[in-house]
Structures are given as structure tokens and as C-alpha cells.
C-alpha positions as CSV (number, residue, x, y, z in Angstrom):
1,M,95.4,105.6,120.3
2,L,95.6,106.6,116.6
3,S,98.8,108.5,117.4
4,Q,100.3,105.3,118.8
5,I,99.2,103.3,115.8
6,M,100.8,105.9,113.5
7,S,104.0,106.1,115.5
8,H,104.5,102.3,115.2
9,A,103.6,102.3,111.5
10,E,105.1,105.5,110.3
11,A,108.4,103.9,109.1
12,A,106.5,101.7,106.7
13,F,105.0,104.7,104.9
14,A,108.3,106.0,103.7
15,S,109.5,102.6,102.5
16,R,109.6,101.9,98.8
17,T,109.7,98.1,98.8
18,P,107.8,95.4,100.8
19,E,111.1,94.2,102.4
20,E,112.1,97.7,103.4
21,A,108.7,98.3,104.9
22,S,108.9,95.1,106.9
23,L,112.4,95.7,108.2
24,N,111.6,99.3,109.1
25,F,108.5,98.2,110.9
26,F,110.4,95.7,112.9
27,A,113.1,98.3,113.8
28,A,110.3,100.6,115.1
29,L,109.0,97.8,117.4
30,E,112.3,96.4,118.7
31,G,112.1,98.9,121.5
32,L,109.0,97.2,122.7
33,G,110.7,93.8,122.8
34,A,110.0,92.5,119.3
35,S,112.3,89.5,118.7
36,Y,110.9,87.9,115.5
37,L,109.2,89.0,112.3
38,Q,107.8,87.3,109.2
39,T,105.9,89.0,106.4
40,R,104.2,87.3,103.4
41,L,102.3,88.4,100.4
42,Y,100.6,85.4,98.7
43,R,97.4,84.0,97.3
44,R,95.1,81.8,99.3
45,P,95.7,78.2,98.2
46,S,93.0,76.9,95.9
47,T,93.4,73.4,97.4
48,T,92.5,72.3,100.9
49,L,94.2,74.6,103.4
50,T,96.7,72.6,105.3
51,S,100.0,73.4,107.0
52,A,101.8,72.1,103.9
53,S,99.6,73.9,101.3
54,H,99.8,77.2,103.2
55,W,103.6,77.0,103.3
56,A,103.7,76.1,99.6
57,A,101.7,79.2,98.7
58,G,105.1,81.1,99.2
59,G,105.2,84.8,99.0
60,F,107.7,85.3,101.8
61,I,108.9,88.8,102.0
62,T,111.3,88.8,104.9
63,R,112.0,87.1,108.2
64,V,113.9,88.3,111.2
65,A,114.8,85.3,113.3
66,P,117.8,83.5,115.0
67,D,120.1,82.1,112.3
68,T,119.5,78.6,113.5
69,W,115.7,78.7,113.2
70,P,114.9,78.6,109.5
71,G,115.2,75.0,108.3
72,S,115.6,73.5,111.8
73,P,113.4,70.5,112.9
74,A,111.4,72.9,115.1
75,F,110.9,75.3,112.2
76,D,109.8,72.5,109.9
77,Y,107.4,71.1,112.6
78,V,105.6,74.5,113.0
79,C,105.5,75.4,109.3
80,L,104.8,72.1,107.7
81,E,103.1,69.9,110.3
82,C,101.5,71.9,113.1
83,N,100.2,75.3,112.1
84,P,97.2,76.2,114.3
85,L,96.9,79.6,112.7
86,L,95.1,78.1,109.6
87,T,91.9,78.7,111.5
88,A,92.5,82.5,111.4
89,I,93.0,82.4,107.6
90,R,89.9,80.2,107.1
91,E,87.9,82.7,109.1
92,S,89.5,85.8,107.5
93,Q,90.6,87.1,110.9
94,T,92.7,90.2,110.8
95,R,94.1,90.5,114.4
96,Y,95.1,87.6,116.6
97,R,97.8,86.0,118.6
98,F,99.5,82.7,118.3
99,S,98.2,81.8,121.7
100,D,94.6,82.4,120.6
101,F,94.8,79.2,118.5
102,A,97.5,77.4,120.5
103,P,96.6,78.0,124.2
104,R,99.6,77.6,126.4
105,Q,97.5,75.8,129.1
106,D,96.6,73.1,126.5
107,R,99.3,70.5,126.9
108,S,98.7,69.2,123.4
109,F,100.6,72.4,122.2
110,D,103.7,71.8,124.4
111,T,105.8,70.7,121.4
112,Y,104.5,73.7,119.4
113,W,105.7,76.1,122.1
114,D,109.0,74.3,122.6
115,A,109.6,74.9,118.9
116,M,108.6,78.6,119.2
117,N,110.9,79.1,122.1
118,E,113.8,78.2,119.8
119,A,112.8,81.2,117.7
120,K,112.7,83.4,120.8
121,I,108.9,83.6,120.6
122,H,106.9,83.6,123.8
123,D,103.9,84.8,121.8
124,A,103.2,86.8,118.6
125,L,100.9,89.6,117.7
126,C,99.6,89.0,114.1
127,A,97.9,91.0,111.5
128,T,96.5,89.9,108.2
129,S,94.9,91.8,105.3
130,Y,92.7,90.3,102.6
131,A,92.5,91.8,99.1
132,A,90.8,90.9,95.8
133,D,91.6,87.6,94.0
134,G,92.5,85.8,97.2
135,V,95.6,88.0,97.9
136,I,96.7,87.9,101.5
137,A,99.4,89.9,103.3
138,S,100.4,88.8,106.7
139,L,102.6,89.8,109.6
140,H,103.8,87.7,112.5
141,L,105.5,89.8,115.1
142,G,107.0,87.7,117.9
143,F,108.0,88.8,121.4
144,Q,110.1,87.1,124.1
145,E,107.8,88.8,126.6
146,S,104.2,89.5,125.7
147,D,102.6,91.0,128.8
148,F,101.0,93.9,127.0
149,E,98.1,96.0,128.2
150,P,95.0,95.6,125.9
151,E,95.4,99.1,124.5
152,E,99.1,98.5,123.6
153,S,98.2,95.1,121.9
154,F,95.5,96.9,120.0
155,A,97.8,99.7,118.8
156,I,100.6,97.2,117.7
157,Q,98.1,95.0,115.9
158,M,96.4,97.9,114.2
159,A,99.9,99.2,113.2
160,G,100.6,95.7,111.8
161,L,97.4,96.0,109.7
162,V,98.6,99.3,108.4
163,L,101.8,97.5,107.4
164,T,100.0,94.6,105.7
165,E,97.8,97.1,103.8
166,R,101.1,98.9,102.8
167,L,102.5,95.6,101.5
168,I,99.5,95.1,99.4
169,S,99.5,98.7,98.0
170,L,103.3,98.4,97.2
171,A,102.5,95.3,95.1
172,T,99.2,96.6,93.6
173,P,98.8,100.4,93.9
174,P,95.3,101.4,95.1
175,P,92.9,103.1,92.8
176,A,93.8,106.6,91.8
177,T,90.4,107.8,93.0
178,P,89.9,106.5,96.5
179,P,86.4,105.5,97.7
180,R,84.3,108.5,98.8
181,L,83.2,108.1,102.4
182,S,80.6,110.3,104.0
183,A,81.6,112.5,106.9
184,R,79.8,110.2,109.3
185,E,81.5,107.1,107.9
186,R,84.9,108.7,108.3
187,D,84.0,109.9,111.8
188,C,83.0,106.5,112.9
189,L,86.1,104.8,111.5
190,A,88.3,107.5,113.1
191,L,86.8,106.7,116.5
192,A,87.1,103.0,115.9
193,A,90.8,103.6,115.3
194,E,90.9,105.0,118.8
195,G,89.7,101.7,120.1
196,K,86.1,103.0,120.8
197,T,83.3,100.5,120.9
198,N,80.1,101.0,118.9
199,W,78.4,102.2,122.1
200,E,81.1,104.7,122.9
201,I,81.0,106.0,119.3
202,S,77.2,106.4,119.5
203,V,77.6,108.5,122.7
204,I,80.3,110.7,121.3
205,L,78.4,111.3,118.0
206,S,74.9,111.4,119.6
207,I,73.6,108.7,117.3
208,S,72.3,105.2,117.9
209,E,74.5,102.1,118.0
210,A,72.6,100.8,115.0
211,T,73.5,103.9,113.1
212,V,77.1,103.5,114.0
213,R,77.1,99.9,112.7
214,F,75.4,101.1,109.6
215,H,78.0,103.7,108.9
216,I,80.9,101.4,109.7
217,D,79.5,98.6,107.5
218,N,79.0,101.0,104.6
219,A,82.6,102.3,104.9
220,R,83.9,98.7,105.1
221,R,82.1,97.7,101.9
222,K,83.3,100.9,100.1
223,L,86.9,100.1,101.1
224,G,86.7,96.4,100.3
225,A,87.6,95.4,103.8
226,V,86.6,92.2,105.5
227,N,85.9,93.9,108.9
228,R,86.2,97.3,110.7
229,A,89.8,96.7,111.7
230,Q,90.9,96.3,108.1
231,A,88.7,99.2,107.1
232,V,90.5,101.4,109.6
233,A,93.9,100.2,108.5
234,R,93.0,100.7,104.8
235,L,91.9,104.2,105.5
236,V,95.0,105.0,107.5
237,N,97.2,103.5,104.7
238,Q,95.5,105.8,102.2
239,R,96.2,108.7,104.5
240,L,92.5,109.5,104.7
241,I,92.4,109.8,108.5
């Protein structure tokens, strides 16, 4: 699994600018059917988080979309009026899909999905990183077809998190001296990067699930991550696993 994550994200590591990293990442995923990309690096609005205030926060890096999409009525509707993804930002979620917050079976989102179809988006795999001082880096990676196996979705989203961590580090280089993780903390995160559950990690390392949670939470705090997924991505971005 880690090799899949790295193969998807490798192009971003060699990039020197956020735009180059974004475009190289998209190129690496086009073979899997990626049809849309948007990356941002911005600060969480200090005012009430609404579709309009989220849009006004700016920080757009690049967008790959049909020429007719930006500025169209459908685009304005999704970005300025109906943005169900605000819940993910409020909850500091790092991996999610558009359909997690706009279920296709919910008829109240029919207009939303009609608008997305104009951008050739059947669904999107999203990744968001959170840094100090309210800094947020986000990736929306749209697909015309989105019938991925869970393992593939995990690999793509984790690679997306590596990209968003890269976007943050390009804007604000990480500390010269990276956090020092213990061998057990590193082992637990490396297995988490393979998609292993706490129970599976506990069996592999012959320790209790509580001890696994302890090591992962310690590593998360040292790395300044909001959850284990971001901790893994931050560690990969720093080439520490």
C-alpha cells in the first residue's frame, strides 16, 4: 500500500512550486481516470464559515477543469451557494469524498450533482491538511467514474495528503530538525500507511491495541497532525518512512 501511495505522489516531491506539484500530481492520476483537480492553500476564515466566506479566503493554486466550467452558473452555484464540504473543514477531516456530504440518493442534492456533471465530476476524492495559524491546504480530485476498491481509494487519498503536505512545506519549509519519533512510533505509523487497523498493528508488533493507540497519538502530537492520516502523510512528506 505504501508503494502505491508513493507511486501516486512521487511526482509532487520533485516539484519546486505548488502549481508544478499540483499539475504533476494530476498527470500521475490521469491514468486512473482523474478528470478534475483543484488545489488551494489558504487560511481558515475568521468569520462564520459559509460557502461565500470559504470562497473569499482565496489561496487557489491551480485548477484543471473544462474551459466552460469556471465562472459558469453551475460553478457559481457550487462554490458560492451550495458547498456541503464545509462540514469537512469544520470537523478538520483529512480524507473524504464529495458524496460523503452530498449523498447521491438524497434528491435535495440533484442540482448540486447536475452542476458537478458539467465539470465532468461523478465524484471526487479529497484530501486536506491543517497547519499552524489556521493554514489549510486542500485537494479536490474529480473522476468521471469513481468505482474504486477501498484500498485504491485509500492509496489515492493518502497520496493526496502527501501532496497537500508538500504544498504546505513549499510555502513554509518544515523545521530543519524534524520531530524525533521513537522506533515504535515510526513502526506504528508505517503500518498505518499500509492501511492496517490498530488491531492488525497490535498483532504484527505483538503489543496491545491500547499501546498502538498510545504510540500513534504520541507521533501525531509530535508531528503537529490532526489525526493519524495526516501524521502518516507528514512523515512520508518528510521522507521519514
